[in-house]
Steps between C-alpha positions, in 0.01 A plus 500: 500500500655706771182499714475132464849444623439749794186294585694169492773648723236611748334159492835330563579731793163434652548125468835532676346723761245236586772254568680756725172554686444124551853448600490777750192363669672148522810658644305672779306183565835299524652756724191516724497109540877509557494751775193350654670168529798649686330724734226474756225749441458765763131464520317171414142609595404552130421134462211534766185499295193509727152449343320796342298722736205611298406200312552122540555288197473127487827401356643155423753356745837646417777243406796459740759759439772369275838684404346703232208631714726565795742699278214700345345587841832579655586744233205731595646805681401861569215646295465178314307378810240773457458446116446125550263535796289755294492262199370223731278678753433856364550810711468399845683771699516880461871501432458250214340775287851646449547222247309559177298210343658446161769255617269299735249488219751339261620271751161370592409470120798291420472274806140428432544432132852435350655348798188351676614137384811531720303535832498135566885503462613801681193623689287822448755717673783372287298557192422862608863562558603358166222713331643808655855421365379432163296836477795697629765355279284479184411867544860596535595342172220683323590824675867468352348450170286813532791699630713425188206594279451837675870554503514458112217746457664760722872457469470398124810298554453117524856435650438757780147363557626151521784590746231691729274194489773262587578720807126480600529125488786519763375807693577540861146413609502165313404291803164682520434429139532124556318491826123528569505868493301742289819663342492275186123576423535873552805512286327310228187712490690831561757442237259325264260793547773749403581292196137516378483863568814574307375280206175708477257256676394732777187314600689174538776693704222617723398137566852400575574797726165418685616147558834635628299689759330160595850357566664787701368830617759709313337367184271817508804716438486357147209734441765775488597382151135542382502845658824591319364378174159682553674828580714501173217383286254767637766757435529393126129477465431843654799726409636355178191350329256752658236240542329542845272202462799275442668642805206425718482143354861453582464625848180295575670194356809552708290548819307187441816300433647626820183399694516154342861466622426601860160331521616146597705627810213727599255210459723282724495758777130525478499113525715529817251767642201294436659190671638670795294819579153432329226414741706535826411719795669831540686413822629174320632668194871509421651869496537522127130400455401831663710720270336715243690329232562146636834392351561140617831458320658816653384402845648141470828628380521755783352295775665165447819585308572849624512647146478881489682818395836511673390229747800273390762761569647345809863436581434124542375485154827617347585131394179488293590839327840356418335188371271709258780757420618319172146513333432848632831625375441350157163655484604846611803494255273400218265787567782753546674391190186530304421846636844632420494371151132596424424797728254635243278199543473546881442876462226462238355167629591331179375768262838584377555172345662521151288475186673173422418360827146606477474307179641177665313175513394552868158638558555730805529843321271491194135443412612287212278180501362612841128550461405507134682361180509827315676687772834516322732799536527686173815685389327826588381387832827343616569797716503460872616672803866451392434714192327786671663829520729488799524748778830640578541280814420188310770534209739285696245232541379491158868494359566202710191332351597571157799254503275215368781315346717511827570170668380654826144483367502138412498175691446559875483869447231504260171681559294170539703427814393822666165389665671174594779697678231701688322199588811336655567824677172488675560151606852559615364796711225280655745217575750724671267730702193284582558144459731249681798608298639160461209400280621751240716217337193317394275801474704664248609179318222511250588843368617478139706830521741359742604216269531732209711736696724214615522377134606846400771515783634149392521599130672825560879492461519754782328297748659152465541469876115507518471168337696335770306693777167422360565131428652461842207664669254270324702187581556592857116572561406177331729303722411698805124496415485123450705446815305733746155510356450114448613438873251756628775762592422863415611619146291763339 
């Protein structure tokens, strides 16, 4: 009976969350149209749509532009121009290979099938733009649902999970989740993959993580979750169960899964090499084609956008650092707070998780349900690294881990959050030291741990001021984003 009530409560919260997600997209759309009607765009060249270079298609005569088609075409700004162009014409120029193919593929698929009957009404270009908006906004709604489901598994608190998911619906990078950008698809497949991984469906998770790598290049970092899982399962198989063959099986399976996650991105780089470098004379080759390891993506980011280690550390970029400072501060605070509360996990790479946490529903630390149905930990084999005889210098660490019933080991500070905190730490360092720092707002916006930490702060009586600050931050960036981004002014 209790489980049934809990399940009904979760279902109700999920239904309400869907309404919040849809409302947030309608709000962003309304604000975008509002600001666009009041301001003149800084750059109007995005509406220029010359014929494709590499192939000529016989198309029907486009109908005269009406109010709907004009509005759709005028809404295309910034990177949306590239995604739409790729969906129509493929990869024509070297710099277009910086934009991965998943979003253009879905745009092309919808525009040629579901929305094809609208071509006589709003034209091919209008249908393509409409398809892009539908893909991004629909993917966002599903991403919000998966974030709630992941949060329930990790936090084991439906209220905190709902609070974190609502914050995601109104996150500071909301404008990008409603525009023709890859953020929504990346969030969907990244968070969805994490949900399947924590639910025990590792092979399904690999597929979702691989698709996230087809949406954004940082999707390959999701292979780190598989590496973490493999490390703990291999330890259990070798040192606790004393089964060498099982350990080898775990390692080989983990390696293959990581390869599958990275393969789509690598294959796309090979595709770019074949199109740009293959069959060309040596003196006509691009510089990156001559490298021992020709990395097209790295060259494009460095050559066309000036991305590189410390290359953005210039005094003139100070406003962009200030623009990114809220999300970076939240990320750094979430990492430091977790490290201070659970130092034993960072010292031991997660091996000092408590016995209660090791038996949790998540599938990151245990072999249970991993490779074979009979791999169930018996009462005698329920020993792990936390129960080994401690060395003198480890006594403090193990004593800290022994507090299994402490509130500091639940919710945001549970062991299941540890690999996700490490993941957001890597992304934060990348955004700050390597990338254009202002992109950090949307780059980190798909990280579940940030919303869990914000939810924790809001719920804490000691941090009531954080509720006002976080809500004000999200509201301000939604207003600022819809104002600047939609009118082709720099935002993030």
